[in-house]
Backbone as JSON, one array per atom type, in Angstrom:
{
  "sequence": "MTNQKAQKTILTLAAIGLIPIALGYGLVPEKTLTPLYDFSTESINLKHIMRAIMGLYFGQIVIWFIGASKEEFRRPAMYCLVVFMLGLAAGRVLSLVIDGIPHWLLVVYLVLELGFGLMGLRLIRKSD",
  "N": [[0.85, -1.18, 0.0], [0.59, 2.18, -0.87], [2.01, 5.2, 0.58], [0.35, 7.43, 0.35], [-2.14, 6.22, -0.1], [-2.37, 4.83, 2.31], [-2.53, 6.99, 4.08], [-4.98, 8.14, 3.24], [-6.65, 6.02, 3.94], [-6.34, 5.8, 6.78], [-7.29, 8.31, 7.58], [-9.95, 8.17, 6.69], [-10.93, 5.91, 8.12], [-10.61, 6.83, 10.77], [-12.35, 9.04, 10.73], [-14.88, 7.84, 10.18], [-15.04, 6.13, 12.39], [-15.2, 7.96, 14.48], [-17.69, 9.13, 14.28], [-19.97, 7.69, 15.57], [-19.09, 7.98, 18.21], [-19.03, 10.76, 18.58], [-21.77, 11.33, 18.23], [-22.77, 9.86, 20.37], [-21.77, 11.31, 22.54], [-23.07, 13.81, 22.27], [-25.67, 13.89, 21.0], [-28.02, 12.74, 22.33], [-27.25, 12.87, 25.27], [-28.19, 12.03, 27.78], [-29.3, 9.57, 27.27], [-27.24, 8.03, 26.4], [-24.72, 8.53, 27.71], [-25.31, 8.49, 30.48], [-26.36, 5.8, 31.08], [-24.15, 4.27, 30.17], [-21.75, 5.26, 31.36], [-22.48, 5.86, 33.91], [-23.1, 8.45, 35.06], [-24.83, 11.48, 35.82], [-26.57, 13.38, 33.41], [-28.25, 15.5, 33.59], [-27.94, 18.22, 33.98], [-28.15, 21.32, 32.37], [-25.88, 22.75, 31.7], [-23.89, 20.74, 31.54], [-24.93, 19.21, 29.42], [-24.72, 21.12, 27.42], [-21.91, 21.41, 27.25], [-21.24, 18.78, 26.43], [-22.49, 18.7, 23.94], [-21.06, 20.66, 22.64], [-18.59, 19.38, 22.54], [-19.31, 17.31, 20.84], [-19.69, 18.83, 18.51], [-17.05, 19.73, 18.11], [-15.82, 17.26, 17.58], [-17.18, 16.59, 15.2], [-16.24, 18.62, 13.58], [-13.55, 17.87, 13.29], [-13.96, 15.43, 11.99], [-14.96, 16.29, 9.52], [-12.68, 17.66, 8.51], [-10.95, 15.46, 8.26], [-12.29, 13.84, 6.38], [-12.21, 15.58, 4.18], [-9.43, 15.72, 3.82], [-8.95, 13.06, 3.15], [-10.16, 12.9, 0.69], [-9.14, 14.94, -0.92], [-6.07, 15.62, -2.22], [-4.44, 17.9, -1.75], [-5.16, 18.71, 0.76], [-4.49, 16.67, 2.39], [-2.07, 16.37, 3.95], [-2.28, 18.53, 5.93], [-4.64, 17.55, 7.15], [-3.73, 15.14, 8.17], [-1.92, 16.09, 10.11], [-3.8, 17.33, 11.79], [-5.21, 15.05, 12.64], [-3.2, 13.67, 14.07], [-2.56, 15.52, 16.15], [-5.07, 15.78, 17.38], [-5.71, 13.09, 18.16], [-3.44, 12.3, 19.73], [-3.51, 14.3, 21.59], [-5.95, 13.81, 22.94], [-5.28, 11.28, 23.93], [-3.14, 11.92, 25.63], [-4.45, 13.42, 27.6], [-6.06, 11.4, 28.64], [-4.14, 9.6, 29.64], [-3.02, 11.2, 31.63], [-5.28, 11.36, 33.29], [-5.47, 8.64, 34.01], [-3.21, 8.4, 35.63], [-3.75, 10.29, 37.66], [-6.45, 9.85, 38.45], [-7.06, 7.12, 38.3], [-8.18, 3.89, 37.03], [-10.54, 4.07, 34.45], [-13.88, 3.41, 33.1], [-14.0, 0.48, 31.06], [-14.39, 0.92, 28.31], [-13.41, 3.45, 27.88], [-10.73, 3.03, 28.21], [-10.25, 1.46, 25.99], [-10.72, 3.44, 24.04], [-8.47, 5.03, 24.57], [-6.37, 3.32, 23.74], [-6.98, 3.1, 21.01], [-6.77, 5.81, 20.24], [-4.05, 6.31, 20.75], [-2.99, 4.48, 18.9], [-4.0, 5.44, 16.37], [-2.92, 8.04, 16.42], [-0.1, 7.6, 16.6], [0.3, 6.06, 14.3], [-0.49, 7.91, 12.37], [1.51, 9.84, 12.76], [3.74, 8.37, 12.0], [3.13, 7.95, 9.27], [3.2, 10.57, 8.32], [5.89, 11.22, 8.73], [7.01, 9.35, 7.02], [6.29, 10.34, 4.57], [7.89, 12.52, 4.25]],
  "CA": [[0.0, 0.0, 0.0], [1.39, 3.41, -0.92], [1.85, 6.09, 1.73], [-0.85, 8.25, 0.11], [-3.31, 5.37, 0.13], [-2.43, 4.58, 3.75], [-3.04, 8.21, 4.72], [-6.41, 8.21, 2.93], [-7.32, 4.97, 4.71], [-6.38, 6.14, 8.21], [-8.19, 9.45, 7.74], [-11.32, 7.69, 6.5], [-11.29, 5.05, 9.26], [-10.75, 7.68, 11.96], [-13.56, 9.84, 10.58], [-16.04, 6.97, 10.34], [-15.07, 5.65, 13.77], [-15.52, 9.03, 15.42], [-19.09, 9.55, 14.14], [-20.82, 7.22, 16.66], [-18.62, 8.53, 19.48], [-19.52, 12.13, 18.62], [-23.22, 11.28, 18.46], [-22.97, 9.37, 21.73], [-21.5, 12.39, 23.48], [-23.86, 15.03, 22.2], [-27.02, 13.87, 20.45], [-28.9, 12.58, 23.5], [-26.31, 12.37, 26.28], [-28.87, 11.35, 28.89], [-29.62, 8.19, 26.88], [-26.02, 7.29, 26.09], [-23.65, 8.68, 28.71], [-25.75, 8.09, 31.82], [-26.33, 4.34, 31.25], [-22.84, 3.69, 29.87], [-20.69, 5.68, 32.28], [-23.05, 6.01, 35.24], [-23.13, 9.78, 35.64], [-26.02, 12.21, 35.44], [-26.43, 14.43, 32.41], [-29.45, 16.33, 33.7], [-27.56, 19.62, 33.98], [-28.12, 21.99, 31.07], [-24.49, 23.1, 31.44], [-23.17, 19.55, 31.08], [-25.43, 18.9, 28.07], [-24.12, 22.12, 26.55], [-20.51, 21.02, 27.07], [-21.18, 17.54, 25.65], [-22.85, 19.01, 22.55], [-19.92, 21.38, 22.08], [-17.6, 18.34, 22.22], [-19.8, 16.66, 19.62], [-19.38, 19.74, 17.41], [-15.61, 19.65, 17.91], [-15.55, 15.99, 16.92], [-17.65, 16.65, 13.81], [-15.3, 19.48, 12.86], [-12.41, 17.02, 12.93], [-14.43, 14.45, 11.0], [-15.01, 16.99, 8.22], [-11.3, 17.86, 8.06], [-10.38, 14.18, 7.86], [-12.91, 13.42, 5.11], [-11.65, 16.43, 3.12], [-8.06, 15.26, 3.59], [-8.97, 11.76, 2.48], [-10.65, 13.02, -0.68], [-8.38, 15.94, -1.7], [-4.65, 15.46, -1.91], [-3.83, 19.13, -1.24], [-5.53, 18.86, 2.18], [-4.16, 15.43, 3.11], [-1.04, 16.59, 4.99], [-2.87, 19.24, 7.08], [-5.6, 16.66, 7.82], [-2.93, 14.19, 8.95], [-1.47, 16.8, 11.31], [-4.97, 17.46, 12.67], [-5.47, 13.74, 13.21], [-2.17, 13.37, 15.06], [-2.72, 16.4, 17.31], [-6.34, 15.43, 18.04], [-5.63, 11.77, 18.79], [-2.44, 12.26, 20.79], [-3.99, 15.21, 22.64], [-6.92, 13.04, 23.73], [-4.55, 10.21, 24.63], [-2.37, 12.54, 26.72], [-5.4, 13.71, 28.68], [-6.49, 10.13, 29.25], [-3.01, 9.09, 30.43], [-2.99, 12.03, 32.83], [-6.38, 10.9, 34.13], [-5.1, 7.34, 34.57], [-2.24, 8.64, 36.71], [-4.36, 11.06, 38.76], [-7.77, 9.38, 38.87], [-7.18, 5.67, 38.29], [-8.71, 3.21, 35.84], [-11.94, 4.39, 34.15], [-14.69, 2.4, 32.41], [-13.19, -0.25, 30.09], [-14.52, 1.49, 26.97], [-12.52, 4.61, 27.81], [-9.39, 2.47, 28.03], [-10.21, 1.09, 24.57], [-10.54, 4.7, 23.32], [-7.07, 5.42, 24.74], [-5.55, 2.47, 22.88], [-7.26, 3.51, 19.63], [-6.21, 7.15, 20.03], [-2.59, 6.14, 20.63], [-2.74, 3.79, 17.64], [-4.22, 6.35, 15.25], [-1.96, 9.14, 16.51], [1.25, 7.14, 16.26], [0.3, 5.67, 12.89], [-0.5, 9.16, 11.61], [2.85, 10.42, 12.86], [4.62, 7.53, 11.15], [2.82, 8.21, 7.86], [3.7, 11.91, 8.01], [7.36, 11.12, 8.61], [7.33, 8.54, 5.84], [6.07, 11.15, 3.37], [8.94, 13.56, 4.18]],
  "C": [[0.9, 1.24, 0.0], [1.11, 4.27, 0.31], [0.59, 6.95, 1.56], [-2.13, 7.46, 0.37], [-3.48, 5.07, 1.62], [-2.97, 5.8, 4.5], [-4.54, 8.37, 4.48], [-7.19, 7.22, 3.79], [-7.44, 5.34, 6.18], [-7.3, 7.32, 8.46], [-9.65, 9.02, 7.64], [-11.78, 6.83, 7.68], [-11.5, 5.87, 10.53], [-12.04, 8.49, 11.9], [-14.81, 9.0, 10.8], [-16.17, 6.49, 11.79], [-15.47, 6.69, 14.78], [-16.99, 9.44, 15.37], [-19.96, 9.0, 15.28], [-20.39, 7.75, 18.03], [-19.13, 9.96, 19.64], [-21.02, 12.16, 18.92], [-23.54, 10.81, 19.88], [-22.75, 10.44, 22.78], [-22.56, 13.48, 23.45], [-25.29, 14.94, 21.71], [-28.06, 13.78, 21.55], [-28.06, 12.02, 24.65], [-26.98, 11.64, 27.44], [-29.21, 9.9, 28.56], [-28.37, 7.37, 26.58], [-25.01, 7.34, 27.23], [-24.07, 8.2, 30.1], [-25.74, 6.56, 31.98], [-24.94, 3.74, 31.08], [-21.81, 4.0, 30.94], [-21.18, 5.99, 33.69], [-22.83, 7.39, 35.85], [-24.32, 10.54, 35.05], [-25.71, 13.28, 34.41], [-27.66, 15.34, 32.42], [-29.14, 17.82, 33.62], [-27.52, 20.18, 32.56], [-26.67, 22.34, 30.72], [-23.69, 21.91, 30.93], [-23.64, 19.15, 29.68], [-24.81, 19.86, 27.05], [-22.67, 21.75, 26.23], [-20.4, 19.78, 26.18], [-21.54, 17.8, 24.18], [-21.76, 19.82, 21.87], [-18.81, 20.38, 21.7], [-18.02, 17.59, 20.96], [-19.48, 17.53, 18.4], [-17.9, 19.75, 17.07], [-15.24, 18.36, 17.16], [-15.99, 16.03, 15.46], [-16.79, 17.58, 12.97], [-14.09, 18.7, 12.41], [-12.79, 16.01, 11.85], [-14.46, 15.07, 9.61], [-13.6, 17.19, 7.66], [-10.71, 16.55, 7.54], [-10.98, 13.67, 6.56], [-12.38, 14.27, 3.95], [-10.23, 15.98, 2.79], [-8.0, 13.93, 2.87], [-9.35, 11.89, 1.01], [-9.86, 14.01, -1.54], [-6.92, 15.92, -1.27], [-4.02, 16.71, -1.3], [-4.15, 19.38, 0.24], [-5.09, 17.66, 3.03], [-3.15, 15.66, 4.24], [-1.6, 17.4, 6.17], [-3.87, 18.37, 7.85], [-4.86, 15.63, 8.67], [-2.4, 14.85, 10.22], [-2.62, 16.99, 12.3], [-5.28, 16.14, 13.37], [-4.48, 13.43, 14.33], [-2.36, 14.22, 16.31], [-3.98, 16.04, 18.09], [-6.2, 14.13, 18.82], [-4.62, 11.75, 19.95], [-2.79, 13.24, 21.92], [-5.01, 14.52, 23.54], [-6.21, 11.98, 24.56], [-3.76, 10.78, 25.81], [-3.28, 12.88, 27.9], [-5.86, 12.45, 29.39], [-5.38, 9.52, 30.11], [-2.89, 9.89, 31.73], [-4.09, 11.61, 33.81], [-6.09, 9.55, 34.76], [-4.18, 7.52, 35.77], [-2.92, 9.3, 37.91], [-5.59, 10.38, 39.34], [-7.9, 7.87, 38.99], [-7.82, 5.16, 37.01], [-10.18, 3.56, 35.64], [-12.68, 3.17, 33.58], [-13.83, 1.77, 31.29], [-13.24, 0.37, 28.69], [-13.6, 2.7, 26.8], [-11.06, 4.18, 27.67], [-9.21, 2.03, 26.57], [-10.0, 2.35, 23.72], [-9.08, 5.14, 23.39], [-6.17, 4.61, 23.8], [-5.74, 2.87, 21.41], [-6.65, 4.87, 19.32], [-4.69, 7.09, 19.89], [-2.24, 5.5, 19.29], [-2.89, 4.72, 16.44], [-3.2, 7.48, 15.26], [-0.57, 8.73, 16.09], [1.35, 6.7, 14.81], [0.29, 6.91, 12.0], [0.87, 9.83, 11.61], [3.84, 9.66, 11.97], [4.4, 7.81, 9.66], [3.28, 9.59, 7.42], [5.2, 11.87, 7.81], [7.78, 10.37, 7.36], [7.18, 9.37, 4.55], [7.09, 12.26, 3.22], [10.12, 13.09, 3.36]]
}
């Protein structure tokens, strides 16, 4: 597989994979987050924050789909992917150290974020 094709693939997979996560955080958080993670989402402020996070995720999804489909945007989209994924992973690692082990699904997210971030970094370096 060529480096360009690998970049298109990782951008597309990351974008598709983030859609259900984004919707889970912000579409109806009381029906997804409360049962899954056992915390209340009754507060308007928390719902607002979760929907803003959903918007942030969808913004990244758009960038990644554009990068996957247009070569001139591929490199910037790869940088966005790396910063987004490794930024999330860094926050999760910090939480592991400070707070302890979270719900198993959040640990899976950490592994995926590290994988996508490191693979993206590798593909960027390979294209230099």
